C-alpha positions in Angstrom: 37.5 12.9 2.3 34.8 15.5 0.9 31.0 14.0 0.9 30.7 15.7 -3.2 32.9 14.6 -6.2 30.7 16.5 -8.8 30.9 13.4 -11.2 27.3 13.2 -11.5 26.7 16.8 -11.9 25.9 16.0 -15.2 22.7 13.3 -14.1 24.9 10.1 -14.4 26.2 8.0 -11.7 28.5 4.8 -11.5 27.4 1.2 -10.4 29.4 -0.5 -7.6 32.2 -2.4 -10.0 30.8 -1.4 -13.0 29.8 1.4 -16.0 28.2 4.6 -15.1 24.4 5.0 -16.0 22.2 7.8 -15.8 20.7 8.6 -12.7 17.1 7.5 -13.8 18.8 3.8 -15.0 16.4 1.1 -13.5 19.1 0.0 -11.0 19.9 3.3 -9.7 15.8 3.7 -9.2 15.8 0.1 -7.5 18.6 0.9 -5.2 17.5 4.2 -4.7 14.0 3.1 -3.2 16.0 0.6 -0.8 17.8 3.3 0.3 14.1 5.2 1.2 13.1 1.8 2.7 16.1 2.0 4.5 15.6 5.5 6.1 11.5 4.9 6.7 12.8 2.0 8.8 14.9 4.4 11.0 11.8 6.8 11.6 10.2 3.7 12.6 12.8 2.6 14.9 12.6 6.3 16.2 8.5 5.9 16.7 9.4 2.7 18.6 12.6 4.1 20.5 12.0 2.4 24.5 8.7 1.1 23.8 9.2 -2.0 22.1 13.1 -3.4 22.3 12.4 -6.7 20.0 11.0 -4.4 17.4 13.5 -2.2 17.4 16.1 -4.9 17.1 14.2 -6.5 13.9 13.9 -3.3 12.6 17.7 -2.8 13.0 18.7 -6.3 11.5 16.4 -5.3 8.1 18.4 -2.5 8.0 21.6 -4.0 7.6 20.0 -6.9 5.7 18.7 -3.7 3.1 22.4 -2.5 2.5 23.2 -5.9 1.8 20.4 -6.0 -0.9 21.3 -2.6 -1.9 24.5 -3.5 -2.7 23.3 -6.4 -4.9 21.2 -4.2 -7.2 23.7 -1.7 -7.6 26.4 -4.3 -8.8 26.3 -5.6 -12.0 26.8 -9.7 -11.9 29.5 -9.9 -14.2 32.0 -7.3 -12.1 34.5 -8.4 -9.8 32.9 -6.2 -7.4 30.1 -8.6 -7.3 32.0 -11.7 -5.5 32.9 -9.6 -2.9 29.7 -9.0 -1.9 27.9 -10.5 1.3 24.9 -12.6 -0.6 21.3 -12.1 0.0 20.2 -15.2 1.9 17.2 -16.9 1.5 16.9 -18.0 5.3 15.6 -14.2 5.7 12.3 -14.1 3.9 12.0 -17.4 6.4 12.6 -15.7 9.3 10.2 -13.1 8.7 7.8 -15.4 8.2 8.2 -16.8 11.7 7.9 -13.3 13.1 4.9 -13.0 11.2 3.3 -15.9 12.9 4.5 -14.8 16.3 3.1 -11.5 15.7 0.0 -12.9 14.3 -1.1 -14.9 17.4 -1.6 -11.6 19.6 -3.8 -10.0 16.8 -7.3 -10.5 16.4 -8.0 -12.2 13.3 -8.3 -9.8 9.8 -12.0 -9.6 8.6 -11.3 -6.7 6.1 -9.0 -4.0 4.6 -7.8 -1.6 7.0 -6.5 2.0 6.8 -3.2 2.9 7.3 -2.1 4.8 10.5 -3.3 4.6 14.2 -0.4 4.7 16.7 2.2 6.5 15.6 4.3 3.8 15.5 2.1 1.8 13.6 1.5 4.6 11.2 5.7 4.6 10.6 5.3 1.0 9.8 2.5 1.6 7.3 4.5 4.1 5.5 7.5 1.7 5.6 5.3 -1.1 4.6 4.3 1.4 1.2 7.8 2.5 0.5 9.0 -1.2 0.4 5.9 -1.8 -2.0 7.7 0.6 -4.3 11.2 -0.8 -3.9 9.8 -4.6 -4.6 8.3 -3.1 -8.0 11.7 -1.5 -8.8 13.1 -4.5 -7.9 10.8 -6.7 -10.1 11.8 -4.1 -13.0 15.3 -4.7 -12.7 14.9 -8.5 -12.5 13.0 -8.1 -15.8 16.6 -6.8 -17.0 19.0 -8.2 -15.5 19.8 -11.4 -13.3 18.7 -10.9 -9.7 19.2 -13.1 -6.9 15.4 -14.7 -6.3 16.2 -14.2 -2.4 16.1 -10.1 -3.4 12.7 -10.1 -4.6 11.5 -12.8 -1.7 12.7 -10.6 0.7 11.0 -7.0 -0.1 7.7 -9.2 -0.3 7.9 -10.5 2.8 9.5 -8.0 4.2 6.1 -5.5 3.3 4.0 -8.3 5.0 6.1 -8.2 8.2 5.9 -4.6 8.3 1.9 -4.6 7.7 1.7 -7.1 10.3 4.3 -5.2 13.3 1.9 -1.9 12.1 -1.2 -4.0 13.1 0.5 -5.4 16.1 2.0 -1.7 17.3 -1.8 -0.6 17.2 -3.2 -3.2 19.3 -0.2 -2.8 22.0 -1.0 0.6 22.0 -4.8 0.1 22.8 -5.5 1.9 19.4 -7.8 -0.4 17.2 -7.4 -0.6 13.5 -9.6 1.8 11.3 -11.8 -0.1 9.3 -11.9 0.6 5.2 -15.1 1.8 4.5 -16.0 2.0 0.7 -17.9 5.2 0.1 -21.4 5.4 -0.7 -22.7 5.8 -3.8 -23.4 9.5 -4.9 -26.6 10.3 -6.8 
């Protein structure tokens, strides 16, 4: 099977089980951002390799879930294909909440904004968090136009929260302090 089909050379693509749309269609933007997020999680997993197996397992689970979430965004509800999709479960967000609560037990309280960065793993997690927020914004746009399972938006929102806390935990475990944001002094 060839990887190229040439069917998108004119700037359109097919939704799963649905019509052809422009490649900048809100659905395509949304599932494309979810795909970017999945790749960012892959980078974070590479940074975590061997150092934090539990985190690696959680990131891998999120990657699998993001495939289901992307399929939900790529498939019109009225299509026959939609009925064959694995559902995006509301329990996924609750599982992230439990993980956030557990990670926060090992962290000092957050008293101010922190800059993204620190240890390489923390920096990768912060970058993934930003990509997650973009994916969430794109999914909100789609949800304003067509019906989207509410669990999609809840999961993306909670995943970005989890990535922030995981980044702080990665810095903490590496002995690298979070860098507090310092507002610039006024000029002249």
